[in-house]
N, C-alpha and C positions, 0 to 999 in steps of 0.2 A: 274869589276863593276857589281853588281847584276842587273838582269832584273827587271823592275817594275812589281808589282803585279797587275793583272787586277781587276778593281773594279766590284763588282757584282751589277747589276742593280736592281731597285725596282721591276721590273717585275719578275726577277729571284728569288728574295726573296719570292715573292708571290707563284711562281711555286714550290720552294722547301718547302714552308709551306704546299702546297697541297700534295706534295709527303709525307711529314710527316703525314698528315691526312690519306693518303693511308695506311701507316704503322699502324697507330692507329686503323683504321677501320678493317683492315685485320688480324692484329696480336694481338692487345691488347684487343679489345672489345669482340671477340668470347669467350675467356675463362672466361669472366665475366658474361656469361649467357644472353647476349643481344638477344632478340628474332630474329627469321629469318627475319620477315618483317621489323623490325627496322634496322637491319644490311643492308638489301637490299636497303632500302630508303637512308640511310646514304651513302652507297657505290655509289649509282647512283648520288647523289648530289655532292659528292667529285669528282668522276671521270668525271662527266659532266663539272664541273667548270674547271678541268684540261684540258679537251678536248677543251673547248671553248677558253681558253687563249693560251695554248700551240699550239693547232691546227691552230688558227688564226695567230699566229706569224710565223708558219711554212708554211702554205698553203694559208693564206688570208681567209677572211670571206666567200668568194664564195666557196673555196675549202672545208672548214669545212662543209658548208651547203650541198654541193653535196655528200661528204662522208657520212654524217649523214643520208641524205635522201635515198641514195642507201642502206645503212645498215638497216635502219628502214623498208623500204618497202619490200626489198627482204627477210629479216629474218621473218617478220610477215607473209608474203605470204607463205613462205615455211613451217613455223610452223603450220599455219592454214590448209594448204594442207595436212600435215602429220597427223594431228589430225582427219581429215575427211577421208583420203584415206589410211594412213599408209606409204605414200612416202613423203619425203625421209628418215625420222628418224625412222619410225616404228609406231606402234599403242600405243598411250599414251594419257593421259588427265591431265590437270592441276587441282590441288586442290584449296583451298581458302586461303592458307597461304601467297600468294604473292599479295593479294589485287585485285582491280578491273581489268577487262580484256578489251582488244580491240579485238572484235570478240571472239575468243576462247582462246586467249593468254594474260596473264597478261601484263599490260602496262609496268611494270618494266623490262620485258625481253628485249624489244627493246633497251633501253638505255644501257643495259649490252653488247649487241652485238656491239653497236657503240663505247663505251668507251674502252672496252677490245680489240676490233678490231683495234682501233687506236694504242694501245700499241703494239699489235702483228705486225701490219703493219710497225711501226717504228723499232721494234726489227729486223724484217726481212731485212730492209734496212741496218741496222748496220752490220748484219751477212754477207750480200752479198756485203757490201761496195758500195751500190748503193744510190745515191742521187735522181735519177729519172729514169724512164724507158728509155731505149735506143731506137735506131732506128732499131734494129733487133728483129725478132720475139722471139728469145730466151730470151732477156732481158725484153721484154714486158710480158712474161709469168712467168719468174723465180721469180719475186718479189711476185706476188699473190700466187704462189705455196708454197713458203717457209712461207709466212705470214699465210697461212691457217693451215699449220702444227703447227706453234707457237700458233695459236688460239686454236686448238683442244687439245693441251697439257693441257690447263687450264681445259677443260671439262673432261679430264681423272680424274682429282682430284675432280671436282665439282659434277659430276653427281651421283655417288653412294650414297653419304650421302644425297644429296638433294632429290633424288627419293626414294630409297629403305628405308632409315632411316627416314628422315623428311617428306617424301611424299608430297613435294611441287609439284611434278608431279609423275604420276604413270604409269609404263609400264604394259600394259595389259597382256603381255605374259612373263614378266620377262626377264632375259638374263643371259649370262654366266659370265659377269663381275660385280659381286656383284649386280645382278638383272638388269643390263643394257645390252641391246643387242648391237652387233657390228653395226647394222644398224644405231644406234644413232650417232656414231662417223663418219660413212660415210656420213650421212646426214649433220652433222655439217660441215664437210670438204667441201661438195658441196655448202652449203649455203654461208659460208664465202668466199669461192673461187669466187663465182659469184659476190659479191659486191666488193671484192678486185680487181678482173679483170676489172670490169666496171670502177672503180676509176683509175686504171692504164691506161686504154685507154683514159680517160678524161685528165690525166696529160700529156700523150704522145701527144694528139691532140693539147693541149694548149701550150705545151712547158714549163710548169711551173717547176721551180727548187725550192724545199723547202729550207728555211733558217734553217738549223739544225747544230749548232756548237756543240762543245764537251760538254758543260754544259747541253744543252737541250737534247742531246742524253742520258746523264747520268740520267737525271730526269726520262725519260721513262724507262730505264733499271732498276732503283731502284724501281719504281712503280710496274713493272712487277715482280720483285723479291719478293715484299711484298705479291703478290698473292700466291706464293709457300710457303713462310714462314707462311702464315696464316693457312695452313693445318697442319703444325707442331704444331702450337699453339693449334689448335682444338684437336689434339690427346692427349694433356695434360689432357683434361677433358673428354675423351672418355668413355662412359658407357659400362660396360661389360654385355650387354644384347643381346638377339637374336631376330631378326625380320625376317618375312617371306615375300617373294615377291609374286606377283600375280600367279606365276607358282607353288607356294607351297614350294619353296626352302628356307631353313633357312640360315641366314647370321648373323655372330657375329659382332655387331657394333664396338667393340673394334678392331677386325681384319680389318674391313672395313676402319676405320679411321687411323689405322696404315699404311695401304697400301696407303691411301691418303697422309700421311705425307712423306712417301718414295718418292712418285711421286713429291710432292711439293718441296722436298729438292734436289733430285738427277736428276729430269727431268726439271721441271720449273726452279729450282735454277741453274742448270747447264747452261741452255740456257741464263739466265740472267747474270750469272757470265762471260760467254764467251763474251757477248755483252759489259759488263762493261770493261773487259780487252781490248777488241778491241778498245774501245773509248779511254781508258787511254794510249794506246800504239800507237795511230795514229801518224805517223811522221809529216804529214802536215794537221792537223785537221783544218777545217774551224771554224771561230769564230762565236759567236752568234751576228749577226749584229743588230745594233740599228735600222736600217731602218725598220725592221719588226714591230717595235712598231707603225708604221703608218698604219699597216694592209695590206701593199702591199707585194706581193710575188715576189721574184727575179726571173725573167724569163731568158731563155737562151739568148745568145748574138744576136741570129737571130730574137728574138721576136720583133714585132713592138713597144712593150711597154718598151723596154730596155732603150731608151734615157730618157723617162719620169721617170723611176725608178732610173736612175743614177742622174738625177736632184734632185729627192726626197732624195737620199742618201746624196748629197752634202748639201742640206738644213738642214737635221738632224745633219750632222757633224758640220755645222756652229753653231748650237745651243749648241752642246756638247763640242766643243773645245774652249780653251782660245784664246783670240785675237792674242797673239803672236804665238801660235801653228798654228792657221788658216793661218796667214800671212806667216809663215815659209813653210807651205805645198803648199798653193794655190797662193800666191801673190809674191813669191820671183822671182827675175830676173833670166832668164835663163843664164847659163854659156856660154861664147862665145866658139864657136867651134875652135879648132886649125886649122890653115890654112894648107891645103895639100901642101906639097912641090913638086915642079915640078921635072921632071926627070933630069934636069940639075942643081939641087941644091944639095949642100953637107950638111950633117947634122951638120958639125962642122965649117962651114965657110960661107962667102958671096957667092952670086950666081956666077957661072962660066961665064966669059966673052967669 
């Protein structure tokens, strides 16, 4: 007898629609010549909608707010600090192509840290097979360390064309990586590590366990994959022109975007594919629980909120199950236990006199 096929919920239909919008934004629109500002605005709206819905289902509204606040505050502070002092990214300035600014940094930059940071965070959890930080120092540090690498991989592809070619931001002294200095990537790593580590400590202190089943892990992995494939699509329309960075070094834009395509396909794409394969081959993968539709995060068994959350789960199941299914699971009579035979009883006859 074949196993029943799990029904996809309305929420997951919306989430997969947003993943499709990720693909359109990253892969389809750039070759059509959509402007940098328009692409950035569309990307922020699509990714923010995904974050709010997917993140709330996984961590609850409080978890999403804390993650977003940490990422916005820390990233804006570090970027403004670097523009003024050169630490930690190096000396650079933003142009006008990304719209209005918060202090010295375009407003669109903060949401990009938050949304792609959420993807990187979830991908790291998949790669490490971690649902939550553990009670040992290694586990508390391991997740943000790996998530920071996954995040910086995106900037390896993003920064050269955005700065040297499109000049959304300009490095004052240029750099060896298509006009981008090493300090930029070190600064990125430090910045995202700080808010990842802070969020890890929050989860550890509260004992929160995210609701992430196979389907919702796949949604994140496919969205992250679209980031890499987007640079392959951009290479299809790469102009064969030469630009000069602030140090006076000439760079061929076609070569620059070819390098981005290679990184997008074989670095970002590799990490995404590994994550997808890990999810698909999980032996005992958790399901996407309907209880998260109420906005509650499933906590560990030792949490004082666990009883309330179990009651919430039961209430949701009552609304989702047919009456006969509910009765069969929760209202059936317990089977009588077999009576233990005494030492002087035989298995095949009456008691011994």
